[in-house]
NUPADO-32832 format. One line per field, with one value per residue: residue number from 1; x negated, y, z of N, C-alpha, C, O in turn. Coordinates in Angstrom, 1 decimal, m for minus. Atoms other than C-alpha are relative to their C-alpha. Layout:
N
num c(NUM|...)
n_xx c(X|...)
n_yy c(Y|...)
n_zz c(Z|...)
ca_xx c(X|...)
ca_yy c(Y|...)
ca_zz c(Z|...)
c_xx c(X|...)
c_yy c(Y|...)
c_zz c(Z|...)
o_xx c(X|...)
o_yy c(Y|...)
o_zz c(Z|...)
END
This chain:
91
num c(1|2|3|4|5|6|7|8|9|10|11|12|13|14|15|16|17|18|19|20|21|22|23|24|25|26|27|28|29|30|31|32|33|34|35|36|37|38|39|40|41|42|43|44|45|46|47|48|49|50|51|52|53|54|55|56|57|58|59|60|61|62|63|64|65|66|67|68|69|70|71|72|73|74|75|76|77|78|79|80|81|82|83|84|85|86|87|88|89|90|91)
n_xx c(0.1|1.5|0.5|1.3|1.0|1.8|0.6|1.5|0.3|1.3|m1.1|0.0|0.6|m0.3|m1.0|0.8|1.3|m0.5|m0.9|1.1|0.2|m1.5|m0.4|m0.9|m0.8|0.1|m1.5|m0.3|0.4|m0.5|m1.0|0.0|0.4|m1.3|m0.7|0.2|m1.0|m1.7|m1.0|m0.1|1.0|1.2|1.4|1.0|1.1|1.7|0.8|0.8|m1.8|0.1|m0.2|m0.4|m1.0|0.0|0.8|1.1|0.5|m0.4|1.5|m0.4|0.9|1.7|0.1|m1.7|m1.2|0.2|m0.6|m1.0|m0.6|m0.3|m0.4|1.1|0.3|m0.7|1.3|0.7|m0.9|m0.5|m0.6|m1.0|m0.3|0.5|m1.5|m1.4|0.1|0.4|m0.6|m0.5|m0.2|m0.3|m1.5)
n_yy c(0.5|m0.6|1.6|0.0|1.4|0.4|0.6|0.1|m1.2|0.5|m0.3|m1.1|m0.8|m0.1|m0.4|m0.8|m0.7|m0.1|m1.1|m1.3|0.5|0.0|m1.1|0.1|0.4|1.1|0.8|0.3|1.3|0.4|0.3|0.8|1.5|0.4|0.6|1.4|1.5|0.5|m1.0|0.8|m0.4|1.0|m0.5|0.9|1.0|m0.5|1.1|1.7|0.7|0.4|0.7|1.5|1.0|0.0|1.3|m0.2|0.0|1.6|0.9|0.8|1.7|0.4|0.8|0.5|m1.6|0.2|1.3|0.0|0.2|m0.1|m1.7|0.1|0.1|m1.4|m0.1|m0.6|m1.4|m0.8|0.8|0.8|m1.6|m0.5|0.7|m0.5|m0.8|0.0|0.7|m1.1|m0.7|0.8|0.1)
n_zz c(m1.6|m0.2|m0.8|m0.4|m0.5|0.2|0.7|m0.1|0.7|1.1|0.2|m0.1|0.4|1.9|m0.2|0.0|1.5|1.2|0.4|0.5|0.9|0.5|m0.3|m0.2|m1.0|m0.2|0.1|1.4|0.5|m0.5|0.0|1.3|m0.2|m1.1|0.6|0.8|m1.5|m1.1|1.2|0.8|0.8|0.6|0.2|1.2|m0.8|0.4|1.2|m0.5|0.4|0.2|0.9|m0.1|0.3|0.9|0.9|0.1|m1.1|m0.4|0.0|0.9|0.0|0.7|2.0|0.1|0.1|1.4|m0.1|m1.2|0.3|1.4|0.5|0.2|m1.6|m1.3|0.2|m0.7|0.2|0.7|0.6|m0.6|m0.6|1.3|0.8|m0.8|0.4|1.7|m1.0|0.0|1.1|1.7|1.3)
ca_xx c(m95.1|m98.7|m100.5|m104.1|m106.1|m109.4|m111.5|m115.1|m118.1|m119.9|m115.8|m115.6|m118.4|m117.7|m114.5|m116.0|m119.2|m116.5|m113.9|m117.1|m117.4|m113.9|m113.2|m110.7|m108.5|m108.8|m105.3|m104.9|m106.9|m105.5|m102.2|m102.8|m104.4|m101.7|m99.0|m100.8|m100.7|m97.3|m95.8|m96.8|m99.3|m102.0|m105.1|m106.7|m109.0|m112.7|m114.8|m116.7|m112.7|m112.6|m114.7|m114.7|m111.3|m112.9|m115.1|m118.0|m119.1|m119.6|m122.4|m122.1|m123.7|m127.0|m127.4|m123.3|m122.3|m121.9|m120.4|m117.2|m114.6|m114.4|m114.4|m117.4|m120.1|m120.1|m122.9|m124.8|m123.5|m124.2|m122.4|m120.0|m119.4|m119.7|m116.5|m114.6|m115.1|m114.8|m111.5|m110.0|m110.7|m109.9|m107.1)
ca_yy c(129.0|129.7|126.1|125.4|123.0|121.7|121.2|119.3|121.6|119.8|120.1|123.5|124.5|122.8|124.3|127.7|127.1|126.3|129.1|131.7|129.5|129.5|132.7|131.6|131.5|128.7|128.5|128.8|125.7|123.9|124.4|122.9|119.8|119.6|119.5|116.7|114.6|114.9|116.7|113.9|115.6|113.8|115.6|115.4|112.3|113.2|112.4|109.3|108.3|108.8|106.7|104.1|102.9|103.8|100.4|102.9|102.5|99.2|95.9|94.1|90.7|89.7|86.8|85.8|89.1|87.3|84.2|85.4|82.8|83.6|87.9|89.1|89.9|93.8|95.5|98.8|102.0|103.9|101.4|100.7|105.1|105.6|103.2|104.8|107.8|107.1|104.9|108.7|110.5|108.3|109.1)
ca_zz c(125.5|126.9|127.6|129.4|129.1|129.5|127.5|127.8|127.1|124.4|123.2|124.0|122.0|118.5|119.0|119.1|116.5|114.3|114.3|114.3|110.8|109.9|111.0|112.7|115.8|118.7|118.7|114.9|114.8|117.9|117.0|113.1|114.6|117.4|114.6|112.2|115.2|116.5|112.8|111.2|108.5|106.4|106.3|103.1|102.4|102.2|99.1|101.6|101.7|98.7|96.5|98.9|97.3|94.4|94.6|94.8|98.0|99.4|99.7|96.2|96.2|94.9|92.0|93.1|92.3|88.1|89.3|90.7|89.2|85.7|86.1|84.2|86.6|88.5|86.6|88.2|90.3|87.8|85.2|87.2|88.0|83.9|83.2|85.8|84.3|80.5|82.5|83.8|80.9|77.8|74.6)
c_xx c(m1.4|0.2|m1.1|m0.1|m0.9|m0.3|m1.4|m0.9|m0.4|2.1|0.3|m1.2|0.4|0.8|m0.4|m0.9|1.3|1.8|m0.6|0.0|0.9|0.7|1.4|0.6|m0.4|1.7|0.2|m0.6|0.6|1.1|0.4|m0.6|0.8|1.7|m0.5|m0.1|0.7|0.9|0.2|m1.2|m0.9|m0.5|m0.5|m1.2|m1.3|m0.6|m0.8|1.5|0.3|0.0|m0.8|1.1|m0.2|m0.9|m1.4|m1.0|m0.1|m1.7|0.9|m1.2|m0.9|0.2|1.7|0.7|0.8|0.2|1.4|0.9|0.5|0.1|m1.7|m0.9|m0.3|m1.8|m0.3|0.9|0.5|1.0|1.7|1.6|0.6|1.2|1.1|0.1|0.7|2.1|1.5|0.3|0.7|1.2|0.7)
c_yy c(0.6|m1.9|m0.3|m1.1|m0.1|m0.4|m0.3|1.1|0.0|0.3|1.7|0.5|m0.1|0.9|1.5|0.2|m0.2|1.4|1.4|0.0|0.2|0.9|m0.2|m0.3|m1.1|m0.4|0.0|m1.5|m1.2|m0.5|m1.0|m1.4|0.2|m0.7|m1.1|m1.1|m0.8|0.1|m1.6|m0.1|m0.8|1.5|m0.6|m0.5|1.2|m0.9|m1.3|m0.8|m0.7|m0.6|m1.7|m1.3|0.0|m1.8|1.0|0.0|m1.4|m0.9|m0.7|m0.7|m0.2|m1.1|m0.6|0.7|m0.8|m1.0|0.2|m0.6|0.5|1.4|m0.1|1.0|1.6|0.2|1.8|1.0|0.9|m0.9|0.0|2.0|0.5|m0.6|0.3|1.5|0.0|m0.9|1.4|0.6|m0.2|1.0|0.2)
c_zz c(m0.1|0.8|0.3|m0.1|0.1|m0.3|0.3|m0.6|m1.9|m1.4|m0.6|m1.2|m1.6|m0.2|m0.3|m1.7|m0.9|0.3|m0.3|m2.0|m0.5|m0.5|0.0|1.6|0.7|m0.2|m1.2|m0.1|1.4|m0.1|m1.3|0.6|1.0|m1.5|m1.9|0.1|0.4|m2.0|m1.0|m2.3|m0.5|m0.4|m1.6|m0.4|m0.5|m0.8|0.3|m0.3|m1.4|m1.8|0.5|m0.6|m0.5|m0.5|0.0|0.5|0.4|m0.9|m1.8|m0.2|m1.0|m1.3|0.6|m0.7|m1.9|0.1|1.1|m0.9|m0.9|0.0|m1.0|1.2|0.1|m0.8|1.2|0.1|m1.3|m1.4|m0.3|0.0|m2.0|m0.9|0.1|m0.2|m1.1|0.6|m0.4|m0.8|m1.4|m1.0|0.2)
o_xx c(m1.9|0.9|m1.7|0.4|m1.6|m0.1|m2.1|m0.5|m0.6|2.0|0.5|m0.8|0.6|0.3|m0.4|m0.9|1.4|2.9|m0.2|0.1|0.6|1.4|2.2|0.2|m1.2|2.3|0.7|0.1|0.7|1.4|1.3|m0.1|0.7|2.3|0.1|0.2|0.7|1.8|1.2|m1.3|m1.2|0.1|m0.6|m2.2|m1.4|m0.6|m1.1|1.8|0.4|0.8|m1.4|1.0|0.4|m0.9|m2.3|m2.1|0.8|m2.5|2.1|m2.3|m0.8|0.8|2.1|1.8|1.7|m0.2|1.6|1.2|1.7|0.9|m2.4|m0.5|0.1|m2.8|0.4|1.8|1.6|1.8|2.6|2.8|1.4|1.6|2.2|0.7|1.5|2.9|2.4|1.5|1.3|1.9|1.7)
o_yy c(1.2|m2.5|m0.3|m2.0|0.9|m1.6|0.7|1.9|0.8|0.8|2.1|1.5|0.7|1.8|1.6|1.0|0.7|1.1|2.3|1.0|0.7|1.0|0.1|m1.3|m1.7|m1.4|m1.1|m2.3|m2.2|m1.6|m1.8|m2.4|1.3|m1.8|m1.2|m2.2|m1.9|m0.7|m2.1|m0.9|m1.8|2.4|m1.7|0.0|2.2|m2.1|m2.1|m1.6|m1.9|m0.5|m2.6|m2.5|m0.9|m2.4|0.3|0.4|m2.2|m0.6|m0.8|m0.4|0.0|m0.9|m1.4|0.5|0.0|m1.6|m0.3|0.2|0.7|1.8|m1.1|1.5|2.0|m0.5|1.9|1.3|1.2|0.0|0.0|2.1|1.4|m0.2|0.2|2.0|1.0|m0.1|1.5|0.8|0.5|1.8|0.2)
o_zz c(m1.0|1.5|m0.8|0.4|m0.4|m0.2|0.7|m1.5|m2.8|m2.6|m1.7|m1.8|m2.5|m0.9|m1.6|m2.7|m1.7|0.1|m1.0|m2.7|m1.6|m1.5|m0.9|2.2|0.1|m0.6|m1.4|m0.7|0.8|0.3|m1.3|0.0|0.7|m1.7|m2.9|m0.4|0.8|m2.3|m1.6|m3.3|0.3|m0.9|m2.1|m0.1|m1.2|m0.8|m0.5|m1.2|m1.6|m2.8|m0.1|m0.5|m1.1|m1.5|m0.3|0.1|0.0|m1.8|m2.1|m0.5|m2.2|m2.4|m0.2|m1.2|m2.3|m0.8|2.2|m1.8|m0.8|m0.9|m1.1|2.2|m1.0|m0.7|2.1|m0.7|m1.7|m1.7|m1.2|m0.1|m2.2|m2.0|m0.5|0.7|m1.2|m0.1|m1.2|m1.0|m2.2|m0.4|m0.6)
END
């Protein structure tokens, strides 16, 4: 089935650039994106999203961080990363 779509110039340029870099045709890219949109196919989460879910990205309270209702104080980012890696790879 053939369908014609008018794209804004900036979108057309971005698509063309992506296709050259990825060595894929415009049709392949557009079909893949439409399948993801309408068929419910989930794309893989980005590293940023994974880090945010793990708690490595976000705001840590200043002085009140250690005064959370009986919970231990929140360590530095380095300490939290080290603890998460140890937890993941513990035997």
